[in-house]
N, C-alpha and C positions, 0 to 999 in steps of 0.2 A: 585800244585794239583799232588797227587800220582796217579799211576796206578789203586790203588785199588778204587779210588773214580770215576773214569770215568763212569764205569757200572752202578752204582747207580744214577749218575748225569744224564746219558741219559734215563734211566728208569724214574727217576723222571720228566724230561722235557717232555719226550713223554707222560706219563700218564696224566699229567697236560694239555697238548695241547688238548688230547682227550677229557677230562672232560670240559675243556672250550668250544670246539666246540660243545659238546651236550648241554650246556648252551646257547650258541649263536643260536643252531637251535631251542630251545625252544622258544626264544625270537622271532624268525622269525615265528613260529608256533602261538605263542600270537598275532602277528600283523595280521595274517592270520584270525585266528578265532574272534577276534574283528570286523574284516570287514564283516565276515560271519554273525555274531549276529547283526550287525548294518543293514545288508540286510535283515534278518528276521523280525527284529523289524519293519523296513520300510513297509515290505510286510503285515505285521499283522494289522498296522493300516491304509492300504490303503483303497481307497473306495470300499465298497462291491458290488459285482456283483450276478448276478443269478447264482442259483446252476447248475454247469456243468452236461450235460448230462451222462457223465461217468466220474467222478472225478477219478484221477491218485493219488495213495498214494504217490507218489514221487514228480511230478510235480506240484500238487494241494495242499501240504502240506501247512498250514498256510493260504490258500487263503480265503480272507474275502467274505463271501456271506450273502445274505439276503433272506429270503424265508418267504411266507405268506401260512398258513395252519392252522391244528389244532394238538393238541395232542391227542392221542388215549385213554389215561388212562393207558396203558401198561407202566411199568415202573420197573426197578431194581435199587438196591442200590449198591454201590460200596463204600467199606470202605476207608475213606480218614481222613486226619487231616489238619487243617488250624492253622499258628502260632497264637498265643495269644487268640485262640479260643477253640482249642481242637479237640476231636475226633467227627466223624460224618460221613456222606455220601455224595458222588455225587449222584445226581438223574440222571440216563440215560432213557430217554423216548423215545417212538416210536412217529414218527412225520409224518402226512400225508401232502404232499404238491405237487400240480399239478398231482394228479394220482400215486404218489411215496409215499415209505415209507422210511424214513432215521432215523437215531439216533440223539438225541439232549442231549448234556450233559448240563442240565438246570443249575446246580450249585451246591452250599454246602448247607447241611441241618445238623446243629449240632444235637448231639445225645438228648439233653434236649428238643429239639423242638417238638411240637404236630404234628398232622397229617397235611401233605401239601395238599391243594387242588389244583388241576390242573385248569386252566383257562378255561373257556368253549368259544365254538364259534370260529371264525376265528381270528387268531393273527398273528403278523409279529415279527420275530426273525432276529437278526443279530449276526454274529460270525464268526468262523473261522474252516475250514476244518482242521481236525487232525486225525492222526492214532497213538496214543501213543504206545510207546514201554515199556510197563510196566510189561510183563510177562517173567520171568525165571524159573529155575527148582527149585527155593523155593517158588514160588508163590502158595498158596493153590488153590485148585479147587473151583467152585462156590458151594454155598449151595442153591439149587433151591427150597427148603421147606421154607426156611428163606429169599427167594429172595435177597439174598446177595452174592455179588462178590467182589473178592480182587484186580481185576486190569480192566483197561478198554480195554479188548480184543475185538478190534472192529469186526473181524470175528465170533468169538464165540457169541458176543453178538447180532449180526445181525442174526446168525442162530436161536438164542433161541427166538428173537422177531419177526422174520419173516420180515426183513427190508433189505435194501441194505446195503452193508458194507461200510456204510459212516457216519461219525461221525461229527456233528456241535457242536464245543464248543461254547455255548451261551455267548455273550457279553451283549446284551439287550434282554429282551423278553417283548413284551407289555402286560400289565395286570397280570403279574407274582405275583405282591404282593412281601412283604419283608421276607416271610418265606424262601424263597430259594434264596441264593445269588450268582449270577454268578460268576464263577472263570475263567475270560477270560485267552485265551493263551496268554503267554509271554514268554521271552527268559531266566526267573530265573532258569528253570529246566534244561537248556542245559550246561553241565559242561564245565569249561573253566578253567582248572587248570595247563596251561602251565607257568604262572609266577612262581608259587611254584615249579615247576619242575625245572625251570631255575634256581632259588635260590639254590635249592638243590645241582644241578651239579656245579654250582659255589662255594657253600660251600666246595664239595668235592674237588675241585680243590685246594682252600686255604689250607685244611687239607693236601692233598697229597704233596703241595709244603713245608708245615710245616714239616711233618715227612720227606721229602727228605733231607732238611736243617738239620734237627736233626742227620739223619743218617751220612751226610757227615762231620757234626761237630765231631761225635763220631769216624768215622774213622780218621779224621785227629789228634785227640788227641792220639790214639794209636800208630800213625806213628811218632809222634813228638818226 
C-alpha cells in the first residue's frame, strides 16, 4: 500500500462506518415503532369504556368508548376516498349523550350514494376517541355553503357545530343501516418507514465501499 492510498482508505472506512451505523439505528427505530404500533393496536381493540368527563388528546387518543344518545341531524361532509371504492365523504355528526354534545365520525358515504338518513331515537355507538392530524399549509379551507370540509379538524369542527372538541370514530352504530360504512380507527395511517430508511443507508454503505475500492484500485494502477 502506498502513502497515496492511506487517506482514501481512511475516508472510505469512516464513511462506510457512519452509513452502517445509521442503518443500524433505523433498524432499532423499526423495532421500537413496531412495539408502539402493537400497543396502539391492542388499545384500539380493548374493551370500550364510558366517555371520559374531560378527554385528553394525548392520553386518551385511540381510547375505545361506548356512548348512548342521539344524533341531532347536524352534520358536515369531509372529502375522503377509500381504496377500491373511490371518492366520497366522511360524515361528521353532532351527537348528544348524557347532556353533552360531541362529534362522531359515522363513516364513509360514496359519492354515488343517495341521501343518508340519520337513525332516529336513542341508539348506542362504539368507537375510538381520535384527534386526527390532517391539517397542513396545503389544506383548503372549508366551504360552509356546500357543507364541505377537507380535513377532520376537531377544534374547528367543534366550534362550527357547537360541540366539545371530542371526536368518536365509530366502529359500530346501532340502527345506522348500510348506506354509511364505518371507517374504524386502525394503525394503517401511522407511517412506519424505518425499514426502507435502513435499506437505503445500507445500500449507500455498499456503494461507498465500492467507490472506495475502485478509487484505491485506480491509485494502485498509477503507482505500479
